[in-house]
C-alpha atoms as one frame of an Amber mdcrd trajectory, in Angstrom:
protein
 -12.510  73.931-189.115 -12.602  71.824-185.965  -8.798  71.678-185.866  -8.607
  75.439-186.349 -10.923  76.174-183.410  -8.996  73.850-181.157  -5.773  75.618
-182.151  -7.316  79.017-181.471  -8.498  77.892-178.025  -5.016  76.537-177.188
  -3.322  79.731-178.356  -5.740  81.912-176.362  -5.291  79.728-173.235  -1.520
  79.937-173.555  -1.791  83.705-174.094  -3.991  84.165-170.984  -1.726  81.973
-168.840   1.373  83.697-170.221  -0.051  87.134-169.536  -1.020  86.354-165.942
   0.994  88.669-163.709   4.188  87.184-162.320   5.234  87.733-158.762   7.863
  90.403-158.150  10.942  89.772-156.060   9.282  91.589-153.137   6.159  89.399
-153.500   8.325  86.281-153.491  10.314  87.499-150.495   7.158  88.240-148.459
   5.659  84.872-149.434   8.876  83.090-148.472   8.999  84.821-145.087   5.446
  83.668-144.441   6.294  80.091-145.555   9.325  79.920-143.268   7.401  81.389
-140.345   4.587  78.863-140.773   6.718  75.793-141.476   9.592  76.336-139.029
   9.269  74.508-135.716   8.339  76.801-132.893  10.553  75.935-129.968  11.625
  78.138-127.140  15.361  78.207-126.652  16.418  77.194-123.171  17.698  80.120
-121.179  21.417  79.318-120.643  21.648  81.944-117.889  18.931  80.191-115.898
  20.828  76.873-116.162  24.025  78.557-114.957  22.175  80.264-112.085  20.631
  76.966-111.040  23.927  75.084-111.171  25.826  77.648-109.113  22.978  78.227
-106.675  23.240  74.569-105.691  27.009  74.702-105.290  26.978  77.941-103.302
  24.073  76.701-101.166  25.989  73.506-100.380  29.083  75.493 -99.352  27.015
  77.790 -97.117  25.435  74.759 -95.480  28.820  73.145 -94.906  30.137  76.450
 -93.478  27.206  76.720 -91.056  27.637  73.098 -89.961  31.394  73.561 -89.405
  30.871  76.735 -87.362  28.085  75.067 -85.323  30.419  72.142 -84.598  33.066
  74.582 -83.371  30.509  76.288 -81.100  29.517  72.898 -79.670  33.159  71.980
 -79.090  33.696  75.249 -77.245  30.590  74.729 -75.127  31.775  71.217 -74.225
  35.244  72.506 -73.256  33.739  75.272 -71.169  31.423  72.853 -69.424  34.358
  70.563 -68.619  36.148  73.480 -66.930  33.261  74.217 -64.589  33.949  72.860
 -61.098  31.320  70.705 -59.468  29.712  72.898 -56.859  27.777  71.557 -53.921
  24.081  72.249 -53.910  23.042  75.400 -52.096  26.537  76.960 -51.920  27.395
  80.076 -53.865  30.515  79.545 -55.952  33.329  82.062 -55.731  34.750  83.659
 -58.812  37.917  81.805 -59.784  40.105  84.236 -61.743  42.271  81.411 -63.130
  39.146  79.614 -64.381  37.792  82.824 -65.947  41.140  83.354 -67.728  41.011
  79.800 -69.120  37.452  80.386 -70.371  38.431  83.664 -72.019  41.419  81.986
 -73.688  39.171  79.181 -74.985  36.688  81.733 -76.314  39.428  83.699 -78.107
  40.933  80.501 -79.539  37.524  79.330 -80.756  36.709  82.695 -82.309  40.047
  82.715 -84.151  39.392  79.161 -85.475  35.857  80.147 -86.502  37.079  83.234
 -88.337  39.714  81.200 -90.173  37.166  78.523 -91.112  34.629  81.140 -92.220
  37.282  82.863 -94.358  38.171  79.506 -95.924  34.518  78.970 -96.914  34.056
  82.620 -97.943  37.078  82.344-100.274  35.578  79.230-101.871  32.210  80.985
-102.250  33.890  84.055-103.785  35.691  81.781-106.269  32.384  80.181-107.180
  30.781  83.608-107.590  33.578  84.605-109.958  33.223  81.367-111.909  29.455
  81.964-112.028  29.954  85.455-113.449  32.275  84.072-116.121  29.879  81.244
-116.932  26.987  83.736-117.217  29.046  85.910-119.591  29.973  82.863-121.685
  26.339  81.708-121.758  25.161  85.109-122.847  27.811  85.259-125.575  26.895
  81.773-126.784  23.203  82.644-126.829  23.917  85.818-128.825  26.058  83.860
-131.323  23.336  81.214-131.680  20.717  83.897-132.262  22.932  85.517-134.926
  23.468  82.170-136.663  19.753  81.448-136.554  18.954  84.877-137.974  21.567
  84.485-140.756  20.250  81.019-141.636  16.679  82.365-141.771  17.717  85.276
-143.991  19.597  82.913-146.319  16.613  80.552-146.503  14.310  83.475-147.369
  16.728  84.743-150.027  17.146  81.269-151.569  13.367  80.695-151.569  12.685
  84.155-153.086  15.323  83.569-155.779  13.761  80.192-156.680  10.299  81.787
-156.701  11.366  84.499-159.152  13.281  82.064-161.397  10.289  79.704-161.492
   8.054  82.571-162.671   5.575  82.046-159.832   2.290  83.811-160.403   1.378
  86.791-158.250  -1.908  85.126-157.184   0.109  82.241-155.687   2.402  84.544
-153.667  -0.621  86.624-152.570  -2.303  83.393-151.372   0.886  82.353-149.520
   1.170  85.750-147.830  -2.430  85.489-146.633  -1.991  81.909-145.333  -2.606
  81.383-141.617  -1.279  77.803-141.399   0.873  75.287-143.209  -2.274  73.660
-144.574  -3.330  76.978-146.119   0.102  77.161-147.796  -0.443  73.769-149.433
  -3.777  74.959-150.854  -2.038  77.918-152.530   0.027  75.745-154.812  -2.918
  73.687-156.034
């Protein structure tokens, strides 16, 4: 009789365990999404556009500084040349207007302005080329970020599908997937499988 009662208890236990509701594919998928969300490392992706902006801001700033220094040096050179043209006038005497001297000064001013415009254009062309390269780099960075996001999304979807498939094939109980869906941390997930 003792053997019979043990057998009955075992059969009933197996029946109760076997009749426990199994998780559906949707239950498994929701539980797997929660698992992946809780166990995946949370890291912010670096903004590639910000890195490009920073890189080119430094280069363009350097060129603008060099341009300003070059133009200032030209202004100083002009001022020195104009000062050298000025005749030494005795103290207390009013200087007469020398038309030849004024013509030389005007010629120096025109020459200096032409040189400054040429130098400014040279720098402006370099800056424009950098701006174009920056725009291309920003477009490439945006495209790369979008591709990386798509790859990450596809990998996540595949991981969820693989996990859900394994969950269904393993015959995971609904109470386990319900526990996993309600988990708030990775530690809570571990408690669900115990």
